[in-house]
C-alpha positions as CSV (number, residue, x, y, z in Angstrom):
1,X,16.9,12.7,11.3
2,X,15.8,12.2,7.4
3,X,12.6,10.5,6.7
4,X,11.9,7.9,4.5
5,X,9.1,7.0,1.9
6,X,7.4,3.4,2.0
7,X,5.7,1.1,-0.5
8,X,4.2,-1.6,0.4
9,X,1.6,-3.4,-1.8
10,X,1.7,-7.3,-2.0
11,X,-1.7,-9.2,-3.3
12,X,-5.1,-9.2,-1.8
13,X,-5.0,-12.4,0.9
14,X,-1.1,-11.5,1.9
15,X,-1.3,-9.6,5.2
16,X,0.3,-7.1,3.8
17,X,-2.5,-4.2,5.7
18,X,-2.4,-6.2,9.4
19,X,1.0,-6.1,9.0
20,X,1.8,-2.6,8.1
21,X,-0.6,-2.2,11.4
22,X,1.6,-3.8,13.1
23,X,5.1,-2.3,12.1
24,X,3.1,0.7,12.2
25,X,2.7,0.1,16.4
26,X,6.5,0.0,17.1
27,X,7.6,2.5,15.5
28,X,7.6,6.2,17.1
29,X,8.0,8.4,13.7
30,X,5.3,6.4,11.8
31,X,1.9,8.2,9.2
32,X,0.5,6.0,6.9
33,X,-1.2,8.0,3.8
34,X,-4.7,8.0,3.1
35,X,-5.3,7.6,-0.6
36,X,-8.0,10.2,-2.3
37,X,-10.6,8.7,-4.2
38,X,-14.2,9.1,-6.6
39,X,-16.4,6.5,-5.2
40,X,-18.7,7.2,-2.4
41,X,-18.3,6.8,0.9
42,X,-19.7,3.0,1.7
43,X,-21.4,2.0,5.0
44,X,-19.4,4.7,8.3
45,X,-16.7,5.8,6.3
46,X,-15.7,9.3,7.2
47,X,-13.9,11.9,4.8
48,X,-10.4,11.8,5.8
49,X,-10.3,8.6,7.3
50,X,-10.7,5.8,5.0
51,X,-10.5,8.3,2.1
52,X,-10.6,11.7,1.2
53,X,-13.1,11.5,-1.2
54,X,-13.1,13.1,-4.0
55,X,-15.6,14.6,-6.7
56,X,-14.2,13.5,-10.7
57,X,-13.8,16.9,-11.0
58,X,-11.5,17.9,-8.3
59,X,-9.9,14.5,-8.6
60,X,-9.2,15.5,-12.9
61,X,-7.5,19.3,-11.9
62,X,-5.4,17.5,-8.9
63,X,-3.8,15.0,-11.8
64,X,-3.5,18.3,-14.0
65,X,-1.7,19.9,-11.1
66,X,0.4,17.4,-10.6
67,X,-0.7,16.8,-7.3
68,X,-1.1,12.6,-6.8
69,X,2.1,10.6,-6.5
70,X,0.2,7.6,-8.2
71,X,-3.4,7.5,-9.4
72,X,-5.2,5.2,-11.4
73,X,-8.8,4.8,-13.0
74,X,-10.3,1.2,-11.3
75,X,-14.1,0.3,-12.2
76,X,-15.0,4.0,-13.4
77,X,-13.5,5.6,-10.2
78,X,-9.9,7.2,-9.6
79,X,-8.0,6.0,-6.6
80,X,-4.5,8.0,-5.9
81,X,-2.4,9.7,-3.6
82,X,-2.0,12.6,-3.1
83,X,1.8,13.9,-3.0
84,X,2.0,17.6,-0.5
85,X,1.4,15.4,3.1
86,X,3.7,12.7,1.6
87,X,6.3,15.1,1.0
88,X,5.8,17.3,4.4
89,X,6.2,14.0,6.9
90,X,9.0,13.0,5.3
91,X,10.3,16.3,5.5
92,X,9.7,16.1,9.3
93,X,11.3,12.5,9.5
94,X,8.6,10.7,9.6
95,X,8.6,6.6,8.3
96,X,5.6,7.5,5.7
97,X,3.9,4.6,4.8
98,X,1.2,4.0,1.2
99,X,-0.2,0.3,0.9
100,X,-0.9,0.6,-2.8
101,X,-0.5,-1.7,-6.2
102,X,2.1,-2.8,-7.8
103,X,0.9,0.3,-10.3
104,X,1.6,2.4,-8.3
105,X,4.7,1.5,-6.4
106,X,6.4,2.0,-9.6
107,X,4.5,5.2,-10.7
108,X,5.7,6.6,-6.7
109,X,9.3,4.9,-7.6
110,X,9.9,7.0,-11.3
111,X,8.5,9.7,-8.9
112,X,10.5,9.5,-5.7
113,X,14.1,7.5,-6.8
114,X,14.4,7.2,-3.0
115,X,11.3,5.3,-2.0
116,X,11.5,1.6,-1.4
117,X,9.8,-1.2,-2.4
118,X,8.7,-3.9,0.6
119,X,6.5,-6.5,-1.3
120,X,4.1,-8.7,1.4
121,X,4.5,-12.4,-0.3
122,X,2.7,-15.0,1.3
123,X,3.8,-18.9,1.7
124,X,2.8,-19.8,-1.0
125,X,0.1,-19.4,-4.0
126,X,-1.4,-22.3,-2.5
127,X,-2.2,-20.9,1.5
128,X,-3.3,-17.1,-0.1
129,X,-6.7,-19.6,-1.8
130,X,-7.4,-20.8,2.0
131,X,-6.9,-17.4,3.4
132,X,-8.7,-15.7,0.5
133,X,-11.4,-18.2,1.0
134,X,-11.6,-17.7,4.8
135,X,-12.8,-14.5,4.5
136,X,-15.5,-15.3,2.6
137,X,-15.9,-11.7,1.3
138,X,-14.7,-12.4,-1.9
139,X,-17.3,-15.3,-4.5
140,X,-16.1,-17.8,-6.4
141,X,-15.3,-15.3,-9.4
142,X,-13.0,-12.4,-7.8
143,X,-10.8,-15.1,-5.6
144,X,-10.1,-16.9,-9.3
145,X,-9.3,-13.0,-10.0
146,X,-7.7,-12.4,-7.4
147,X,-5.1,-15.5,-7.4
148,X,-4.4,-15.0,-11.0
149,X,-3.2,-11.2,-10.3
150,X,-1.3,-12.6,-7.1
151,X,1.1,-14.7,-10.1
152,X,1.5,-11.3,-12.1
153,X,2.5,-9.3,-8.7
154,X,4.6,-11.5,-7.6
155,X,6.5,-11.2,-10.5
156,X,7.1,-7.7,-10.2
157,X,7.9,-9.0,-6.2
158,X,11.8,-9.4,-8.7
159,X,12.1,-5.5,-8.7
160,X,11.7,-4.8,-5.2
161,X,14.2,-3.4,-2.3
162,X,12.4,-6.1,0.2
163,X,10.0,-9.0,-0.2
164,X,8.7,-9.9,3.2
165,X,7.3,-13.7,3.5
166,X,4.3,-13.5,5.8
167,X,4.7,-16.9,7.0
168,X,4.0,-16.1,10.1
169,X,2.8,-12.7,11.8
170,X,4.8,-12.3,14.5
171,X,8.0,-13.4,12.7
172,X,7.1,-11.4,10.1
173,X,5.9,-8.4,12.0
174,X,9.7,-8.4,13.1
175,X,11.3,-8.6,9.8
176,X,8.9,-5.5,8.2
177,X,9.7,-3.2,11.0
178,X,14.0,-4.1,10.9
179,X,13.9,-3.9,7.3
180,X,12.0,0.1,7.6
181,X,14.5,0.2,10.6
182,X,16.9,-0.1,9.1
183,X,16.2,3.2,6.1
184,X,14.9,5.3,9.4
185,X,17.0,4.3,12.5
186,X,14.9,4.7,14.6
């Protein structure tokens, strides 16, 4: 059975990580890609678990060798998705997931045109703002920036294959699972 590559994107606070985690539990052949970064580990983060932590030199060597399906320089650190593990898991028949931003999603589509882009949207900007404030992890300045970014991301969602509105967790999870199953057949 053929595998497939799925890119999951959405604004901060939309619940994409939660939905993806719940969907993966229901899909027998799924694998979530681990990104690489040049930033230092935070807290109890472990290499190969949350991220692959690379030196700037290692990261730039991999860029030169076309070793990333997508990458970006964000706040002075590189972030990217290693290409070879994705190819290997798709070859093995897995549903492969990348949880990345909109810009990265379009980079992926340029390299792998049959990747499926799935956008996780909040029910409204008001609900998104409530969720961001409810997390109590961001400053007022960060919330304002995240909301401004969300408007652009929602506009870009028109270029995605599917949009799942995360209005009710169980319903949205089932919709996401059904979308994925429509491509992989399990």
